[in-house]
C-alpha positions in Angstrom: 28.5 9.5 9.4 27.2 9.8 13.0 27.0 7.1 15.6 24.8 7.9 18.6 24.9 6.1 22.0 22.8 6.1 25.1 24.8 9.1 26.5 23.4 11.3 23.7 26.6 12.0 21.9 28.1 10.7 18.7 31.1 11.1 16.5 31.1 12.4 12.9 33.8 12.0 10.3 34.8 15.3 8.7 36.2 14.6 5.2 36.2 18.0 3.5 37.8 20.7 5.5 39.6 23.1 3.2 43.3 22.5 2.3 44.4 21.4 5.8 47.0 18.7 5.8 46.2 16.0 8.3 48.9 14.7 10.6 50.1 11.1 9.9 50.3 8.0 12.0 51.8 4.6 10.9 48.7 4.0 8.7 49.1 7.2 6.7 47.1 10.5 7.0 44.7 10.5 9.9 41.0 11.4 9.7 39.3 14.4 11.4 36.5 13.6 13.8 34.0 15.7 15.7 31.9 14.9 18.7 28.3 16.0 18.5 25.5 15.8 21.0 21.7 16.0 20.8 20.6 19.6 21.0 23.1 20.8 18.4 26.2 21.4 20.5 29.4 20.3 18.8 32.5 19.2 20.6 36.1 19.8 20.0 37.5 18.2 16.8 40.4 15.7 16.8 42.5 13.6 14.5 42.7 9.8 14.9 43.8 6.8 12.9 41.9 6.1 9.7 42.3 2.4 9.9 42.2 1.5 13.6 39.1 2.3 15.6 40.6 1.2 18.9 43.3 3.3 20.6 45.0 0.0 21.6 45.8 -0.7 18.0 46.9 2.8 17.1 47.4 5.3 19.9 47.5 8.4 17.7 45.4 11.2 19.0 45.6 15.0 18.4 43.2 17.8 18.9 42.6 19.8 15.7 43.7 23.1 17.2 46.5 21.6 19.3 50.0 23.0 18.9 52.5 20.1 18.6 56.1 20.7 19.7 59.0 20.0 17.4 60.2 17.2 19.8 56.9 15.5 19.6 56.8 15.8 15.8 60.2 14.2 15.6 59.2 11.4 18.0 56.1 10.8 16.0 58.0 10.5 12.7 60.4 8.1 14.4 57.5 6.0 15.5 56.0 6.0 12.0 59.4 4.9 10.5 59.8 2.1 13.0 56.5 0.5 11.9 57.3 0.6 8.2 58.1 -2.7 6.4 61.8 -3.6 6.7 62.0 -4.2 2.9 60.8 -2.1 0.1 58.5 -3.7 -2.4 61.3 -3.8 -5.0 63.5 -5.7 -2.5 60.7 -8.1 -1.7 60.2 -8.8 -5.4 63.9 -9.5 -5.8 63.8 -11.9 -2.8 60.8 -13.7 -4.4 62.7 -14.3 -7.6 65.6 -15.9 -5.7 63.2 -17.9 -3.5 61.3 -19.3 -6.6 64.5 -20.5 -8.1 65.5 -22.5 -5.0 65.3 -26.4 -4.9 62.2 -27.6 -3.2 64.0 -28.8 0.0 65.4 -25.3 0.5 62.1 -23.4 0.3 61.1 -22.5 3.9 58.4 -20.2 5.3 58.8 -18.9 8.9 55.4 -19.1 10.5 56.4 -16.9 13.4 57.7 -14.0 11.3 55.4 -14.7 8.3 58.1 -14.4 5.7 59.7 -16.5 3.0 63.3 -17.6 4.0 66.3 -17.6 1.8 69.0 -20.3 2.7 71.3 -17.8 4.4 68.4 -16.9 6.8 67.6 -20.4 7.9 70.0 -20.4 10.9 68.7 -17.0 12.2 65.2 -18.5 12.3 66.1 -22.0 13.5 64.3 -21.5 16.8 61.1 -20.4 15.0 58.4 -22.6 13.6 59.0 -23.1 9.9 57.5 -25.2 7.2 58.4 -26.3 3.7 56.7 -24.4 0.8 55.4 -26.0 -2.4 54.9 -24.3 -5.7 51.1 -24.6 -5.2 51.4 -22.7 -1.9 53.4 -20.0 -3.5 50.4 -19.4 -5.8 48.0 -19.2 -2.8 49.6 -16.8 -0.4 46.3 -16.3 1.5 46.5 -19.9 2.5 50.1 -19.7 3.6 49.8 -16.5 5.5 48.0 -16.3 8.9 44.9 -14.1 8.4 44.8 -10.9 10.3 41.9 -10.9 12.7 41.3 -7.3 14.1 37.7 -6.7 13.2 38.0 -3.0 13.7 40.9 -2.4 11.3 42.4 -5.2 9.2 40.3 -8.3 9.7 40.9 -10.7 6.8 37.9 -12.9 6.0 38.8 -14.8 2.8 36.3 -15.7 0.2 35.4 -19.4 -0.4 36.1 -20.8 -3.8 32.4 -20.8 -4.4 32.1 -17.0 -4.0 35.4 -16.3 -5.8 34.5 -18.4 -8.9 31.0 -16.8 -9.0 32.4 -13.3 -8.9 35.0 -13.9 -11.6 32.7 -15.9 -13.8 30.1 -13.1 -13.6 32.5 -10.3 -14.2 34.2 -12.1 -17.1 30.7 -12.7 -18.6 30.0 -9.0 -18.4 33.1 -8.3 -20.5 35.6 -7.1 -17.8 39.2 -8.1 -18.4 41.0 -6.1 -15.7 40.1 -6.5 -12.0 41.2 -4.0 -9.3 41.2 -6.1 -6.1 40.9 -3.8 -3.1 41.4 -6.0 0.0 40.4 -9.2 -2.0 43.6 -11.3 -2.2 41.6 -14.5 -3.0 40.4 -13.0 -6.3 44.0 -12.0 -7.2 45.1 -15.6 -6.6 42.3 -17.2 -8.5 42.9 -14.9 -11.6 46.5 -15.9 -11.7 45.6 -19.6 -11.3 43.1 -19.4 -14.1 45.5 -17.7 -16.4 48.0 -20.6 -15.8 45.3 -23.2 -16.6 44.4 -21.4 -19.8 40.8 -22.6 -19.5 39.2 -19.1 -19.2 39.6 -15.8 -20.9 42.8 -14.2 -19.5 42.3 -11.4 -17.0 44.7 -8.9 -15.4 44.6 -7.9 -11.8 46.1 -5.5 -9.3 45.8 -6.0 -5.5 45.6 -3.0 -3.2 45.9 -4.1 0.4 47.1 -2.8 3.7 48.8 -6.2 4.5 52.3 -5.7 3.2 53.1 -9.4 3.6 51.6 -9.9 0.1 54.5 -7.9 -1.4 56.6 -11.1 -0.9 54.6 -12.9 -3.6 53.8 -10.3 -6.3 55.6 -8.0 -8.7 55.4 -4.2 -8.4 52.7 -4.0 -11.0 50.6 -6.7 -9.2 50.5 -5.3 -5.7 50.4 -1.9 -4.0 50.6 -1.3 -0.2 47.4 0.7 0.3 45.0 2.0 3.0 41.5 2.1 1.7 40.2 4.2 4.6 42.2 7.3 3.6 43.2 6.4 0.0 46.8 6.3 1.0 49.6 4.6 -1.0 52.5 3.8 1.3 55.0 3.9 -1.6 53.7 7.3 -2.8 53.8 8.3 -6.4 55.3 5.0 -7.6 52.2 3.1 -6.5 49.9 5.8 -7.8 51.6 5.4 -11.2 51.0 1.7 -11.0 47.3 2.3 -10.3 46.9 4.8 -13.2 48.6 2.4 -15.6 46.2 -0.3 -14.6 43.1 1.9 -14.8 44.0 2.9 -18.4 41.8 0.8 -20.6 43.7 -0.3 -23.7 42.6 -2.6 -26.5 39.1 -2.8 -25.1 40.1 -4.2 -21.7 37.4 -2.9 -19.4 38.2 -2.3 -15.7 36.1 -3.2 -12.7 36.8 -2.8 -9.0 35.9 -5.3 -6.3 36.4 -4.2 -2.6 35.9 -6.2 0.5 36.6 -3.9 3.5 36.7 -4.9 7.2 33.1 -4.9 8.4 34.0 -2.7 11.3 35.2 0.1 9.0 33.5 3.4 8.6 31.4 3.7 5.5 31.9 7.4 4.7 35.8 7.2 4.4 35.6 4.0 2.4 33.1 5.6 0.0 35.3 8.6 -0.4 38.3 6.5 -1.3 36.3 4.5 -3.8 35.1 7.7 -5.4 38.6 9.0 -5.7 39.6 5.8 -7.5 36.6 6.4 -9.8 37.7 9.9 -10.4 41.2 8.7 -11.4 39.6 6.2 -13.8 37.4 8.9 -15.3 40.3 11.3 -16.0 42.0 8.6 -18.0 39.1 8.1 -20.3 38.0 9.9 -23.4 36.1 13.2 -23.0 32.9 11.7 -24.4 32.5 9.4 -21.3 33.8 11.8 -18.7 30.5 11.8 -16.7 30.4 8.0 -16.2 31.5 6.2 -13.0 33.9 3.4 -12.8 32.2 0.0 -12.5 32.5 -1.1 -8.8 31.4 -3.9 -6.5 31.5 -3.3 -2.7 31.1 -6.4 -0.5 29.5 -5.5 2.9 26.7 -6.7 5.3 23.2 -5.9 4.1 22.4 -3.7 7.2 24.8 -1.1 6.0 22.7 -0.5 2.9 21.2 2.9 4.0 24.7 4.3 4.7 26.2 3.0 1.5 23.4 4.3 -0.6 23.6 7.7 1.2 27.2 8.0 0.1 26.9 6.3 -3.3 23.3 6.7 -4.6 24.0 4.9 -7.8 24.7 1.6 -6.0 22.2 -1.3 -5.7 22.3 -4.2 -3.2 22.0 -7.7 -4.8 20.6 -10.7 -3.0 23.7 -12.9 -3.5 25.2 -14.1 -0.2 29.0 -14.0 0.0 30.6 -16.6 2.3 34.0 -16.9 3.8 36.4 -19.8 4.6 37.6 -18.5 7.9 34.4 -17.1 9.4 32.2 -19.3 11.6 29.0 -17.5 10.8 29.2 -16.3 7.2 28.7 -19.6 5.5 26.6 -20.5 2.5 23.7 -23.0 2.9 22.4 -21.9 6.3 18.9 -20.6 6.5 17.0 -17.8 8.3 19.1 -15.5 10.4 22.0 -18.0 10.4 22.8 -17.4 6.7 25.5 -15.0 5.6 24.5 -11.3 5.9 27.2 -10.2 3.4 25.9 -8.9 0.1 27.1 -7.3 -3.1 26.6 -3.6 -3.6 27.3 -2.4 -7.1 26.7 0.4 -9.6 26.5 -2.2 -12.4 23.0 -3.0 -13.6 21.5 -5.8 -11.5 20.1 -7.3 -14.7 23.6 -8.5 -15.6 24.0 -10.7 -12.6 22.7 -14.3 -13.1 22.5 -15.8 -9.6 22.7 -19.6 -9.5 19.3 -21.2 -9.3 20.8 -24.4 -7.7 21.8 -22.3 -4.7 18.3 -21.0 -4.1 18.0 -17.9 -6.3 15.1 -17.2 -8.7 14.4 -14.6 -11.4 11.8 -12.0 -10.7 10.2 -11.0 -14.0 8.7 -7.8 -12.5 11.9 -6.5 -10.9 13.9 -8.0 -13.8 16.7 -9.3 -11.6 17.6 -12.4 -9.6 16.6 -12.6 -5.9 16.7 -15.1 -3.1 13.9 -17.7 -3.2 12.2 -16.4 0.0 12.3 -12.8 -1.3 8.7 -12.7 -2.6 7.5 -9.9 -4.8 5.1 -7.6 -3.1 2.4 -6.2 -5.4 1.6 -3.3 -3.1 5.2 -2.2 -2.8 6.0 -3.4 -6.4 9.4 -4.7 -5.2 11.1 -7.8 -3.8 11.5 -6.3 -0.3 13.6 -8.7 1.8 17.0 -7.7 2.8 18.1 -10.4 5.2 17.0 -13.6 3.3 13.7 -14.1 5.2 10.3 -13.6 3.7 9.0 -10.2 4.7 5.4 -9.2 5.2 3.4 -6.2 4.1 2.0 -3.8 6.8 -1.0 -1.9 5.5 -0.7 0.7 8.3 3.0 1.4 7.5 2.3 1.0 3.8 5.6 -1.0 3.4 7.0 -4.5 3.9 8.8 -5.3 7.2 10.7 -8.1 8.8 8.6 -11.2 9.8 9.5 -10.7 13.5 8.1 -7.2 13.6 4.6 -6.2 14.7 2.7 -3.0 14.2 2.6 -0.9 17.3 -0.4 1.4 17.6 1.4 3.6 20.3 4.4 4.2 18.1 2.5 4.2 14.9 5.0 1.9 13.2 6.3 -1.7 13.1 8.9 -2.8 15.5 9.9 -5.9 17.6 7.2 -6.9 20.0 9.4 -6.1 23.1 10.6 -2.8 21.8 10.6 0.2 24.2 7.5 2.1 23.3 8.0 5.7 22.3 11.8 5.7 22.6 13.0 4.1 19.4 11.0 6.5 17.2 12.9 9.6 18.5 16.2 8.0 17.7 15.1 7.6 14.1 14.6 11.4 13.8 17.1 14.2 13.8 20.1 13.6 16.1 20.7 17.4 16.1 17.3 18.8 17.3 15.3 15.7 18.0 12.6 16.3 15.4 11.1 13.1 13.9 10.4 14.9 10.6 14.0 14.9 9.3 17.5 13.6 9.7 20.5 15.5 11.1 21.9 16.3 7.6 18.7 18.0 6.6 18.3 19.9 9.9 17.7 23.6 9.3 19.7 24.6 12.5 22.5 22.1 12.3 25.1 24.8 11.6 23.9 27.3 14.2 26.3 25.9 16.8 29.3 27.0 14.7 28.4 30.7 14.8 27.7 30.5 18.6 30.8 28.5 19.3 32.9 31.0 17.3 31.6 33.9 19.4 32.0 31.9 22.6 35.6 31.0 21.8 36.4 34.7 21.0 35.0 35.8 24.4 36.9 33.1 26.2 40.2 33.7 24.6 39.9 30.7 22.3 39.4 28.1 25.1 37.4 25.0 24.3 35.1 22.8 26.3 34.7 20.2 27.4 38.1 19.2 28.8 39.7 16.1 27.1 39.6 14.2 30.4 35.8 14.8 30.6 35.3 13.5 27.1 37.4 10.4 27.9 35.4 9.7 31.1 32.1 10.1 29.2 33.2 7.8 26.5 34.0 5.0 29.0 30.3 4.5 29.7 29.9 2.5 26.6 32.5 1.5 24.0 32.1 2.0 20.3 32.2 -1.8 19.8 29.3 -2.2 22.3 27.2 0.4 20.5 27.8 -1.1 17.1 27.1 -4.7 18.4 23.8 -3.4 19.9 22.9 -1.6 16.7 23.7 -4.6 14.4 21.7 -6.9 16.7 18.7 -4.6 16.3 19.1 -4.4 12.5 19.2 -8.1 12.1 16.2 -8.8 14.4 
């Protein structure tokens, strides 16, 4: 994945780089990045945190070719240990059993420390804000816990009951009985509540989440401390064994994965992690179905569709709008550009998803799937083209449907916003490497030429690299990654 800015450089995630072992930060193995600039020149590679995109949240940084001293390695390991949970998951499970057996008047939750308190711990937390805990609250930990709100790493936007029930009803109707919940604690809760009510077909669930606070409420076979950006299990092989046992389909219990990553997360590492989960599922199946992919559902904003389909071509975006309890904008019932931009991406056939007509969805007999009511079928494109919920229009010159706010520009030879900078936007849509409008950077015939020239240059200069780290830092200050992404998302939704 490459992100360009006005300073003509971007950053690419390097996922496959031989058998090198990446250094670790408190969030597990780091990711390898490389700065690239228009014209083909590549910058020095570096390791940074997989989960946090802001150095203020995780300060880890290391050049790929940097020699790290023993003292620094020891200090880094000490820092990683200091940020690990105080209790193991087994200890947390043991505490929960003791807590659940307490009388109602002794069940307390510390709002400051975000932990369940046993009677002997009440005095130590007497100066903190604490509240009584009911049996109903224990079954809904996402309501009891304070949602994390870092949009770049661990933001927790929690599904409304409307979206949660729709997802579970749909998946149950498709025959799935085991749900792998990746960053979706609300689905985990609703499954357990439904099983208690015994009004629906029983389902099993396993929650994979980077928020270890959920370990207080679930057994070891119901929760794994997991980083979806680098496919890292913090409890190592024990958690991997739990996942493998869950992915094993016995007695006809089909497995499906539902993932709801932070919207500021990088698509490429997420797709890689989900593919690795699918590979594990595939290995556990019989040989006659070894070429199939694990059924998956990825919940993400619609304007990430090109990136998701580039990484996972078998996926399709559905029109269903997912809404959240604790997000001011992503709410169902709004219209136009105020409606939720969050959609379902899945490798399950769209024909199996019956979207509720009472909420404004209709069935397109030509596309053979449900779409939003304003997503009118275009006979020229032979598709229901709208991505954002508005009715799109067909441009005969472009020979495709475009957003209603766009107009055809004769100078640029394409549709764009009326106030777009003529002649500039088109170049950005071409190759980031050589500037050609005929292809993208990944298809550039000279994209690897820099590696040979850089190798010879480094050999002549005694292995020295340029530019200097301080130069890169100064250049990056011109515009932050958040500002670039905000600008890009605003353009996509216009």
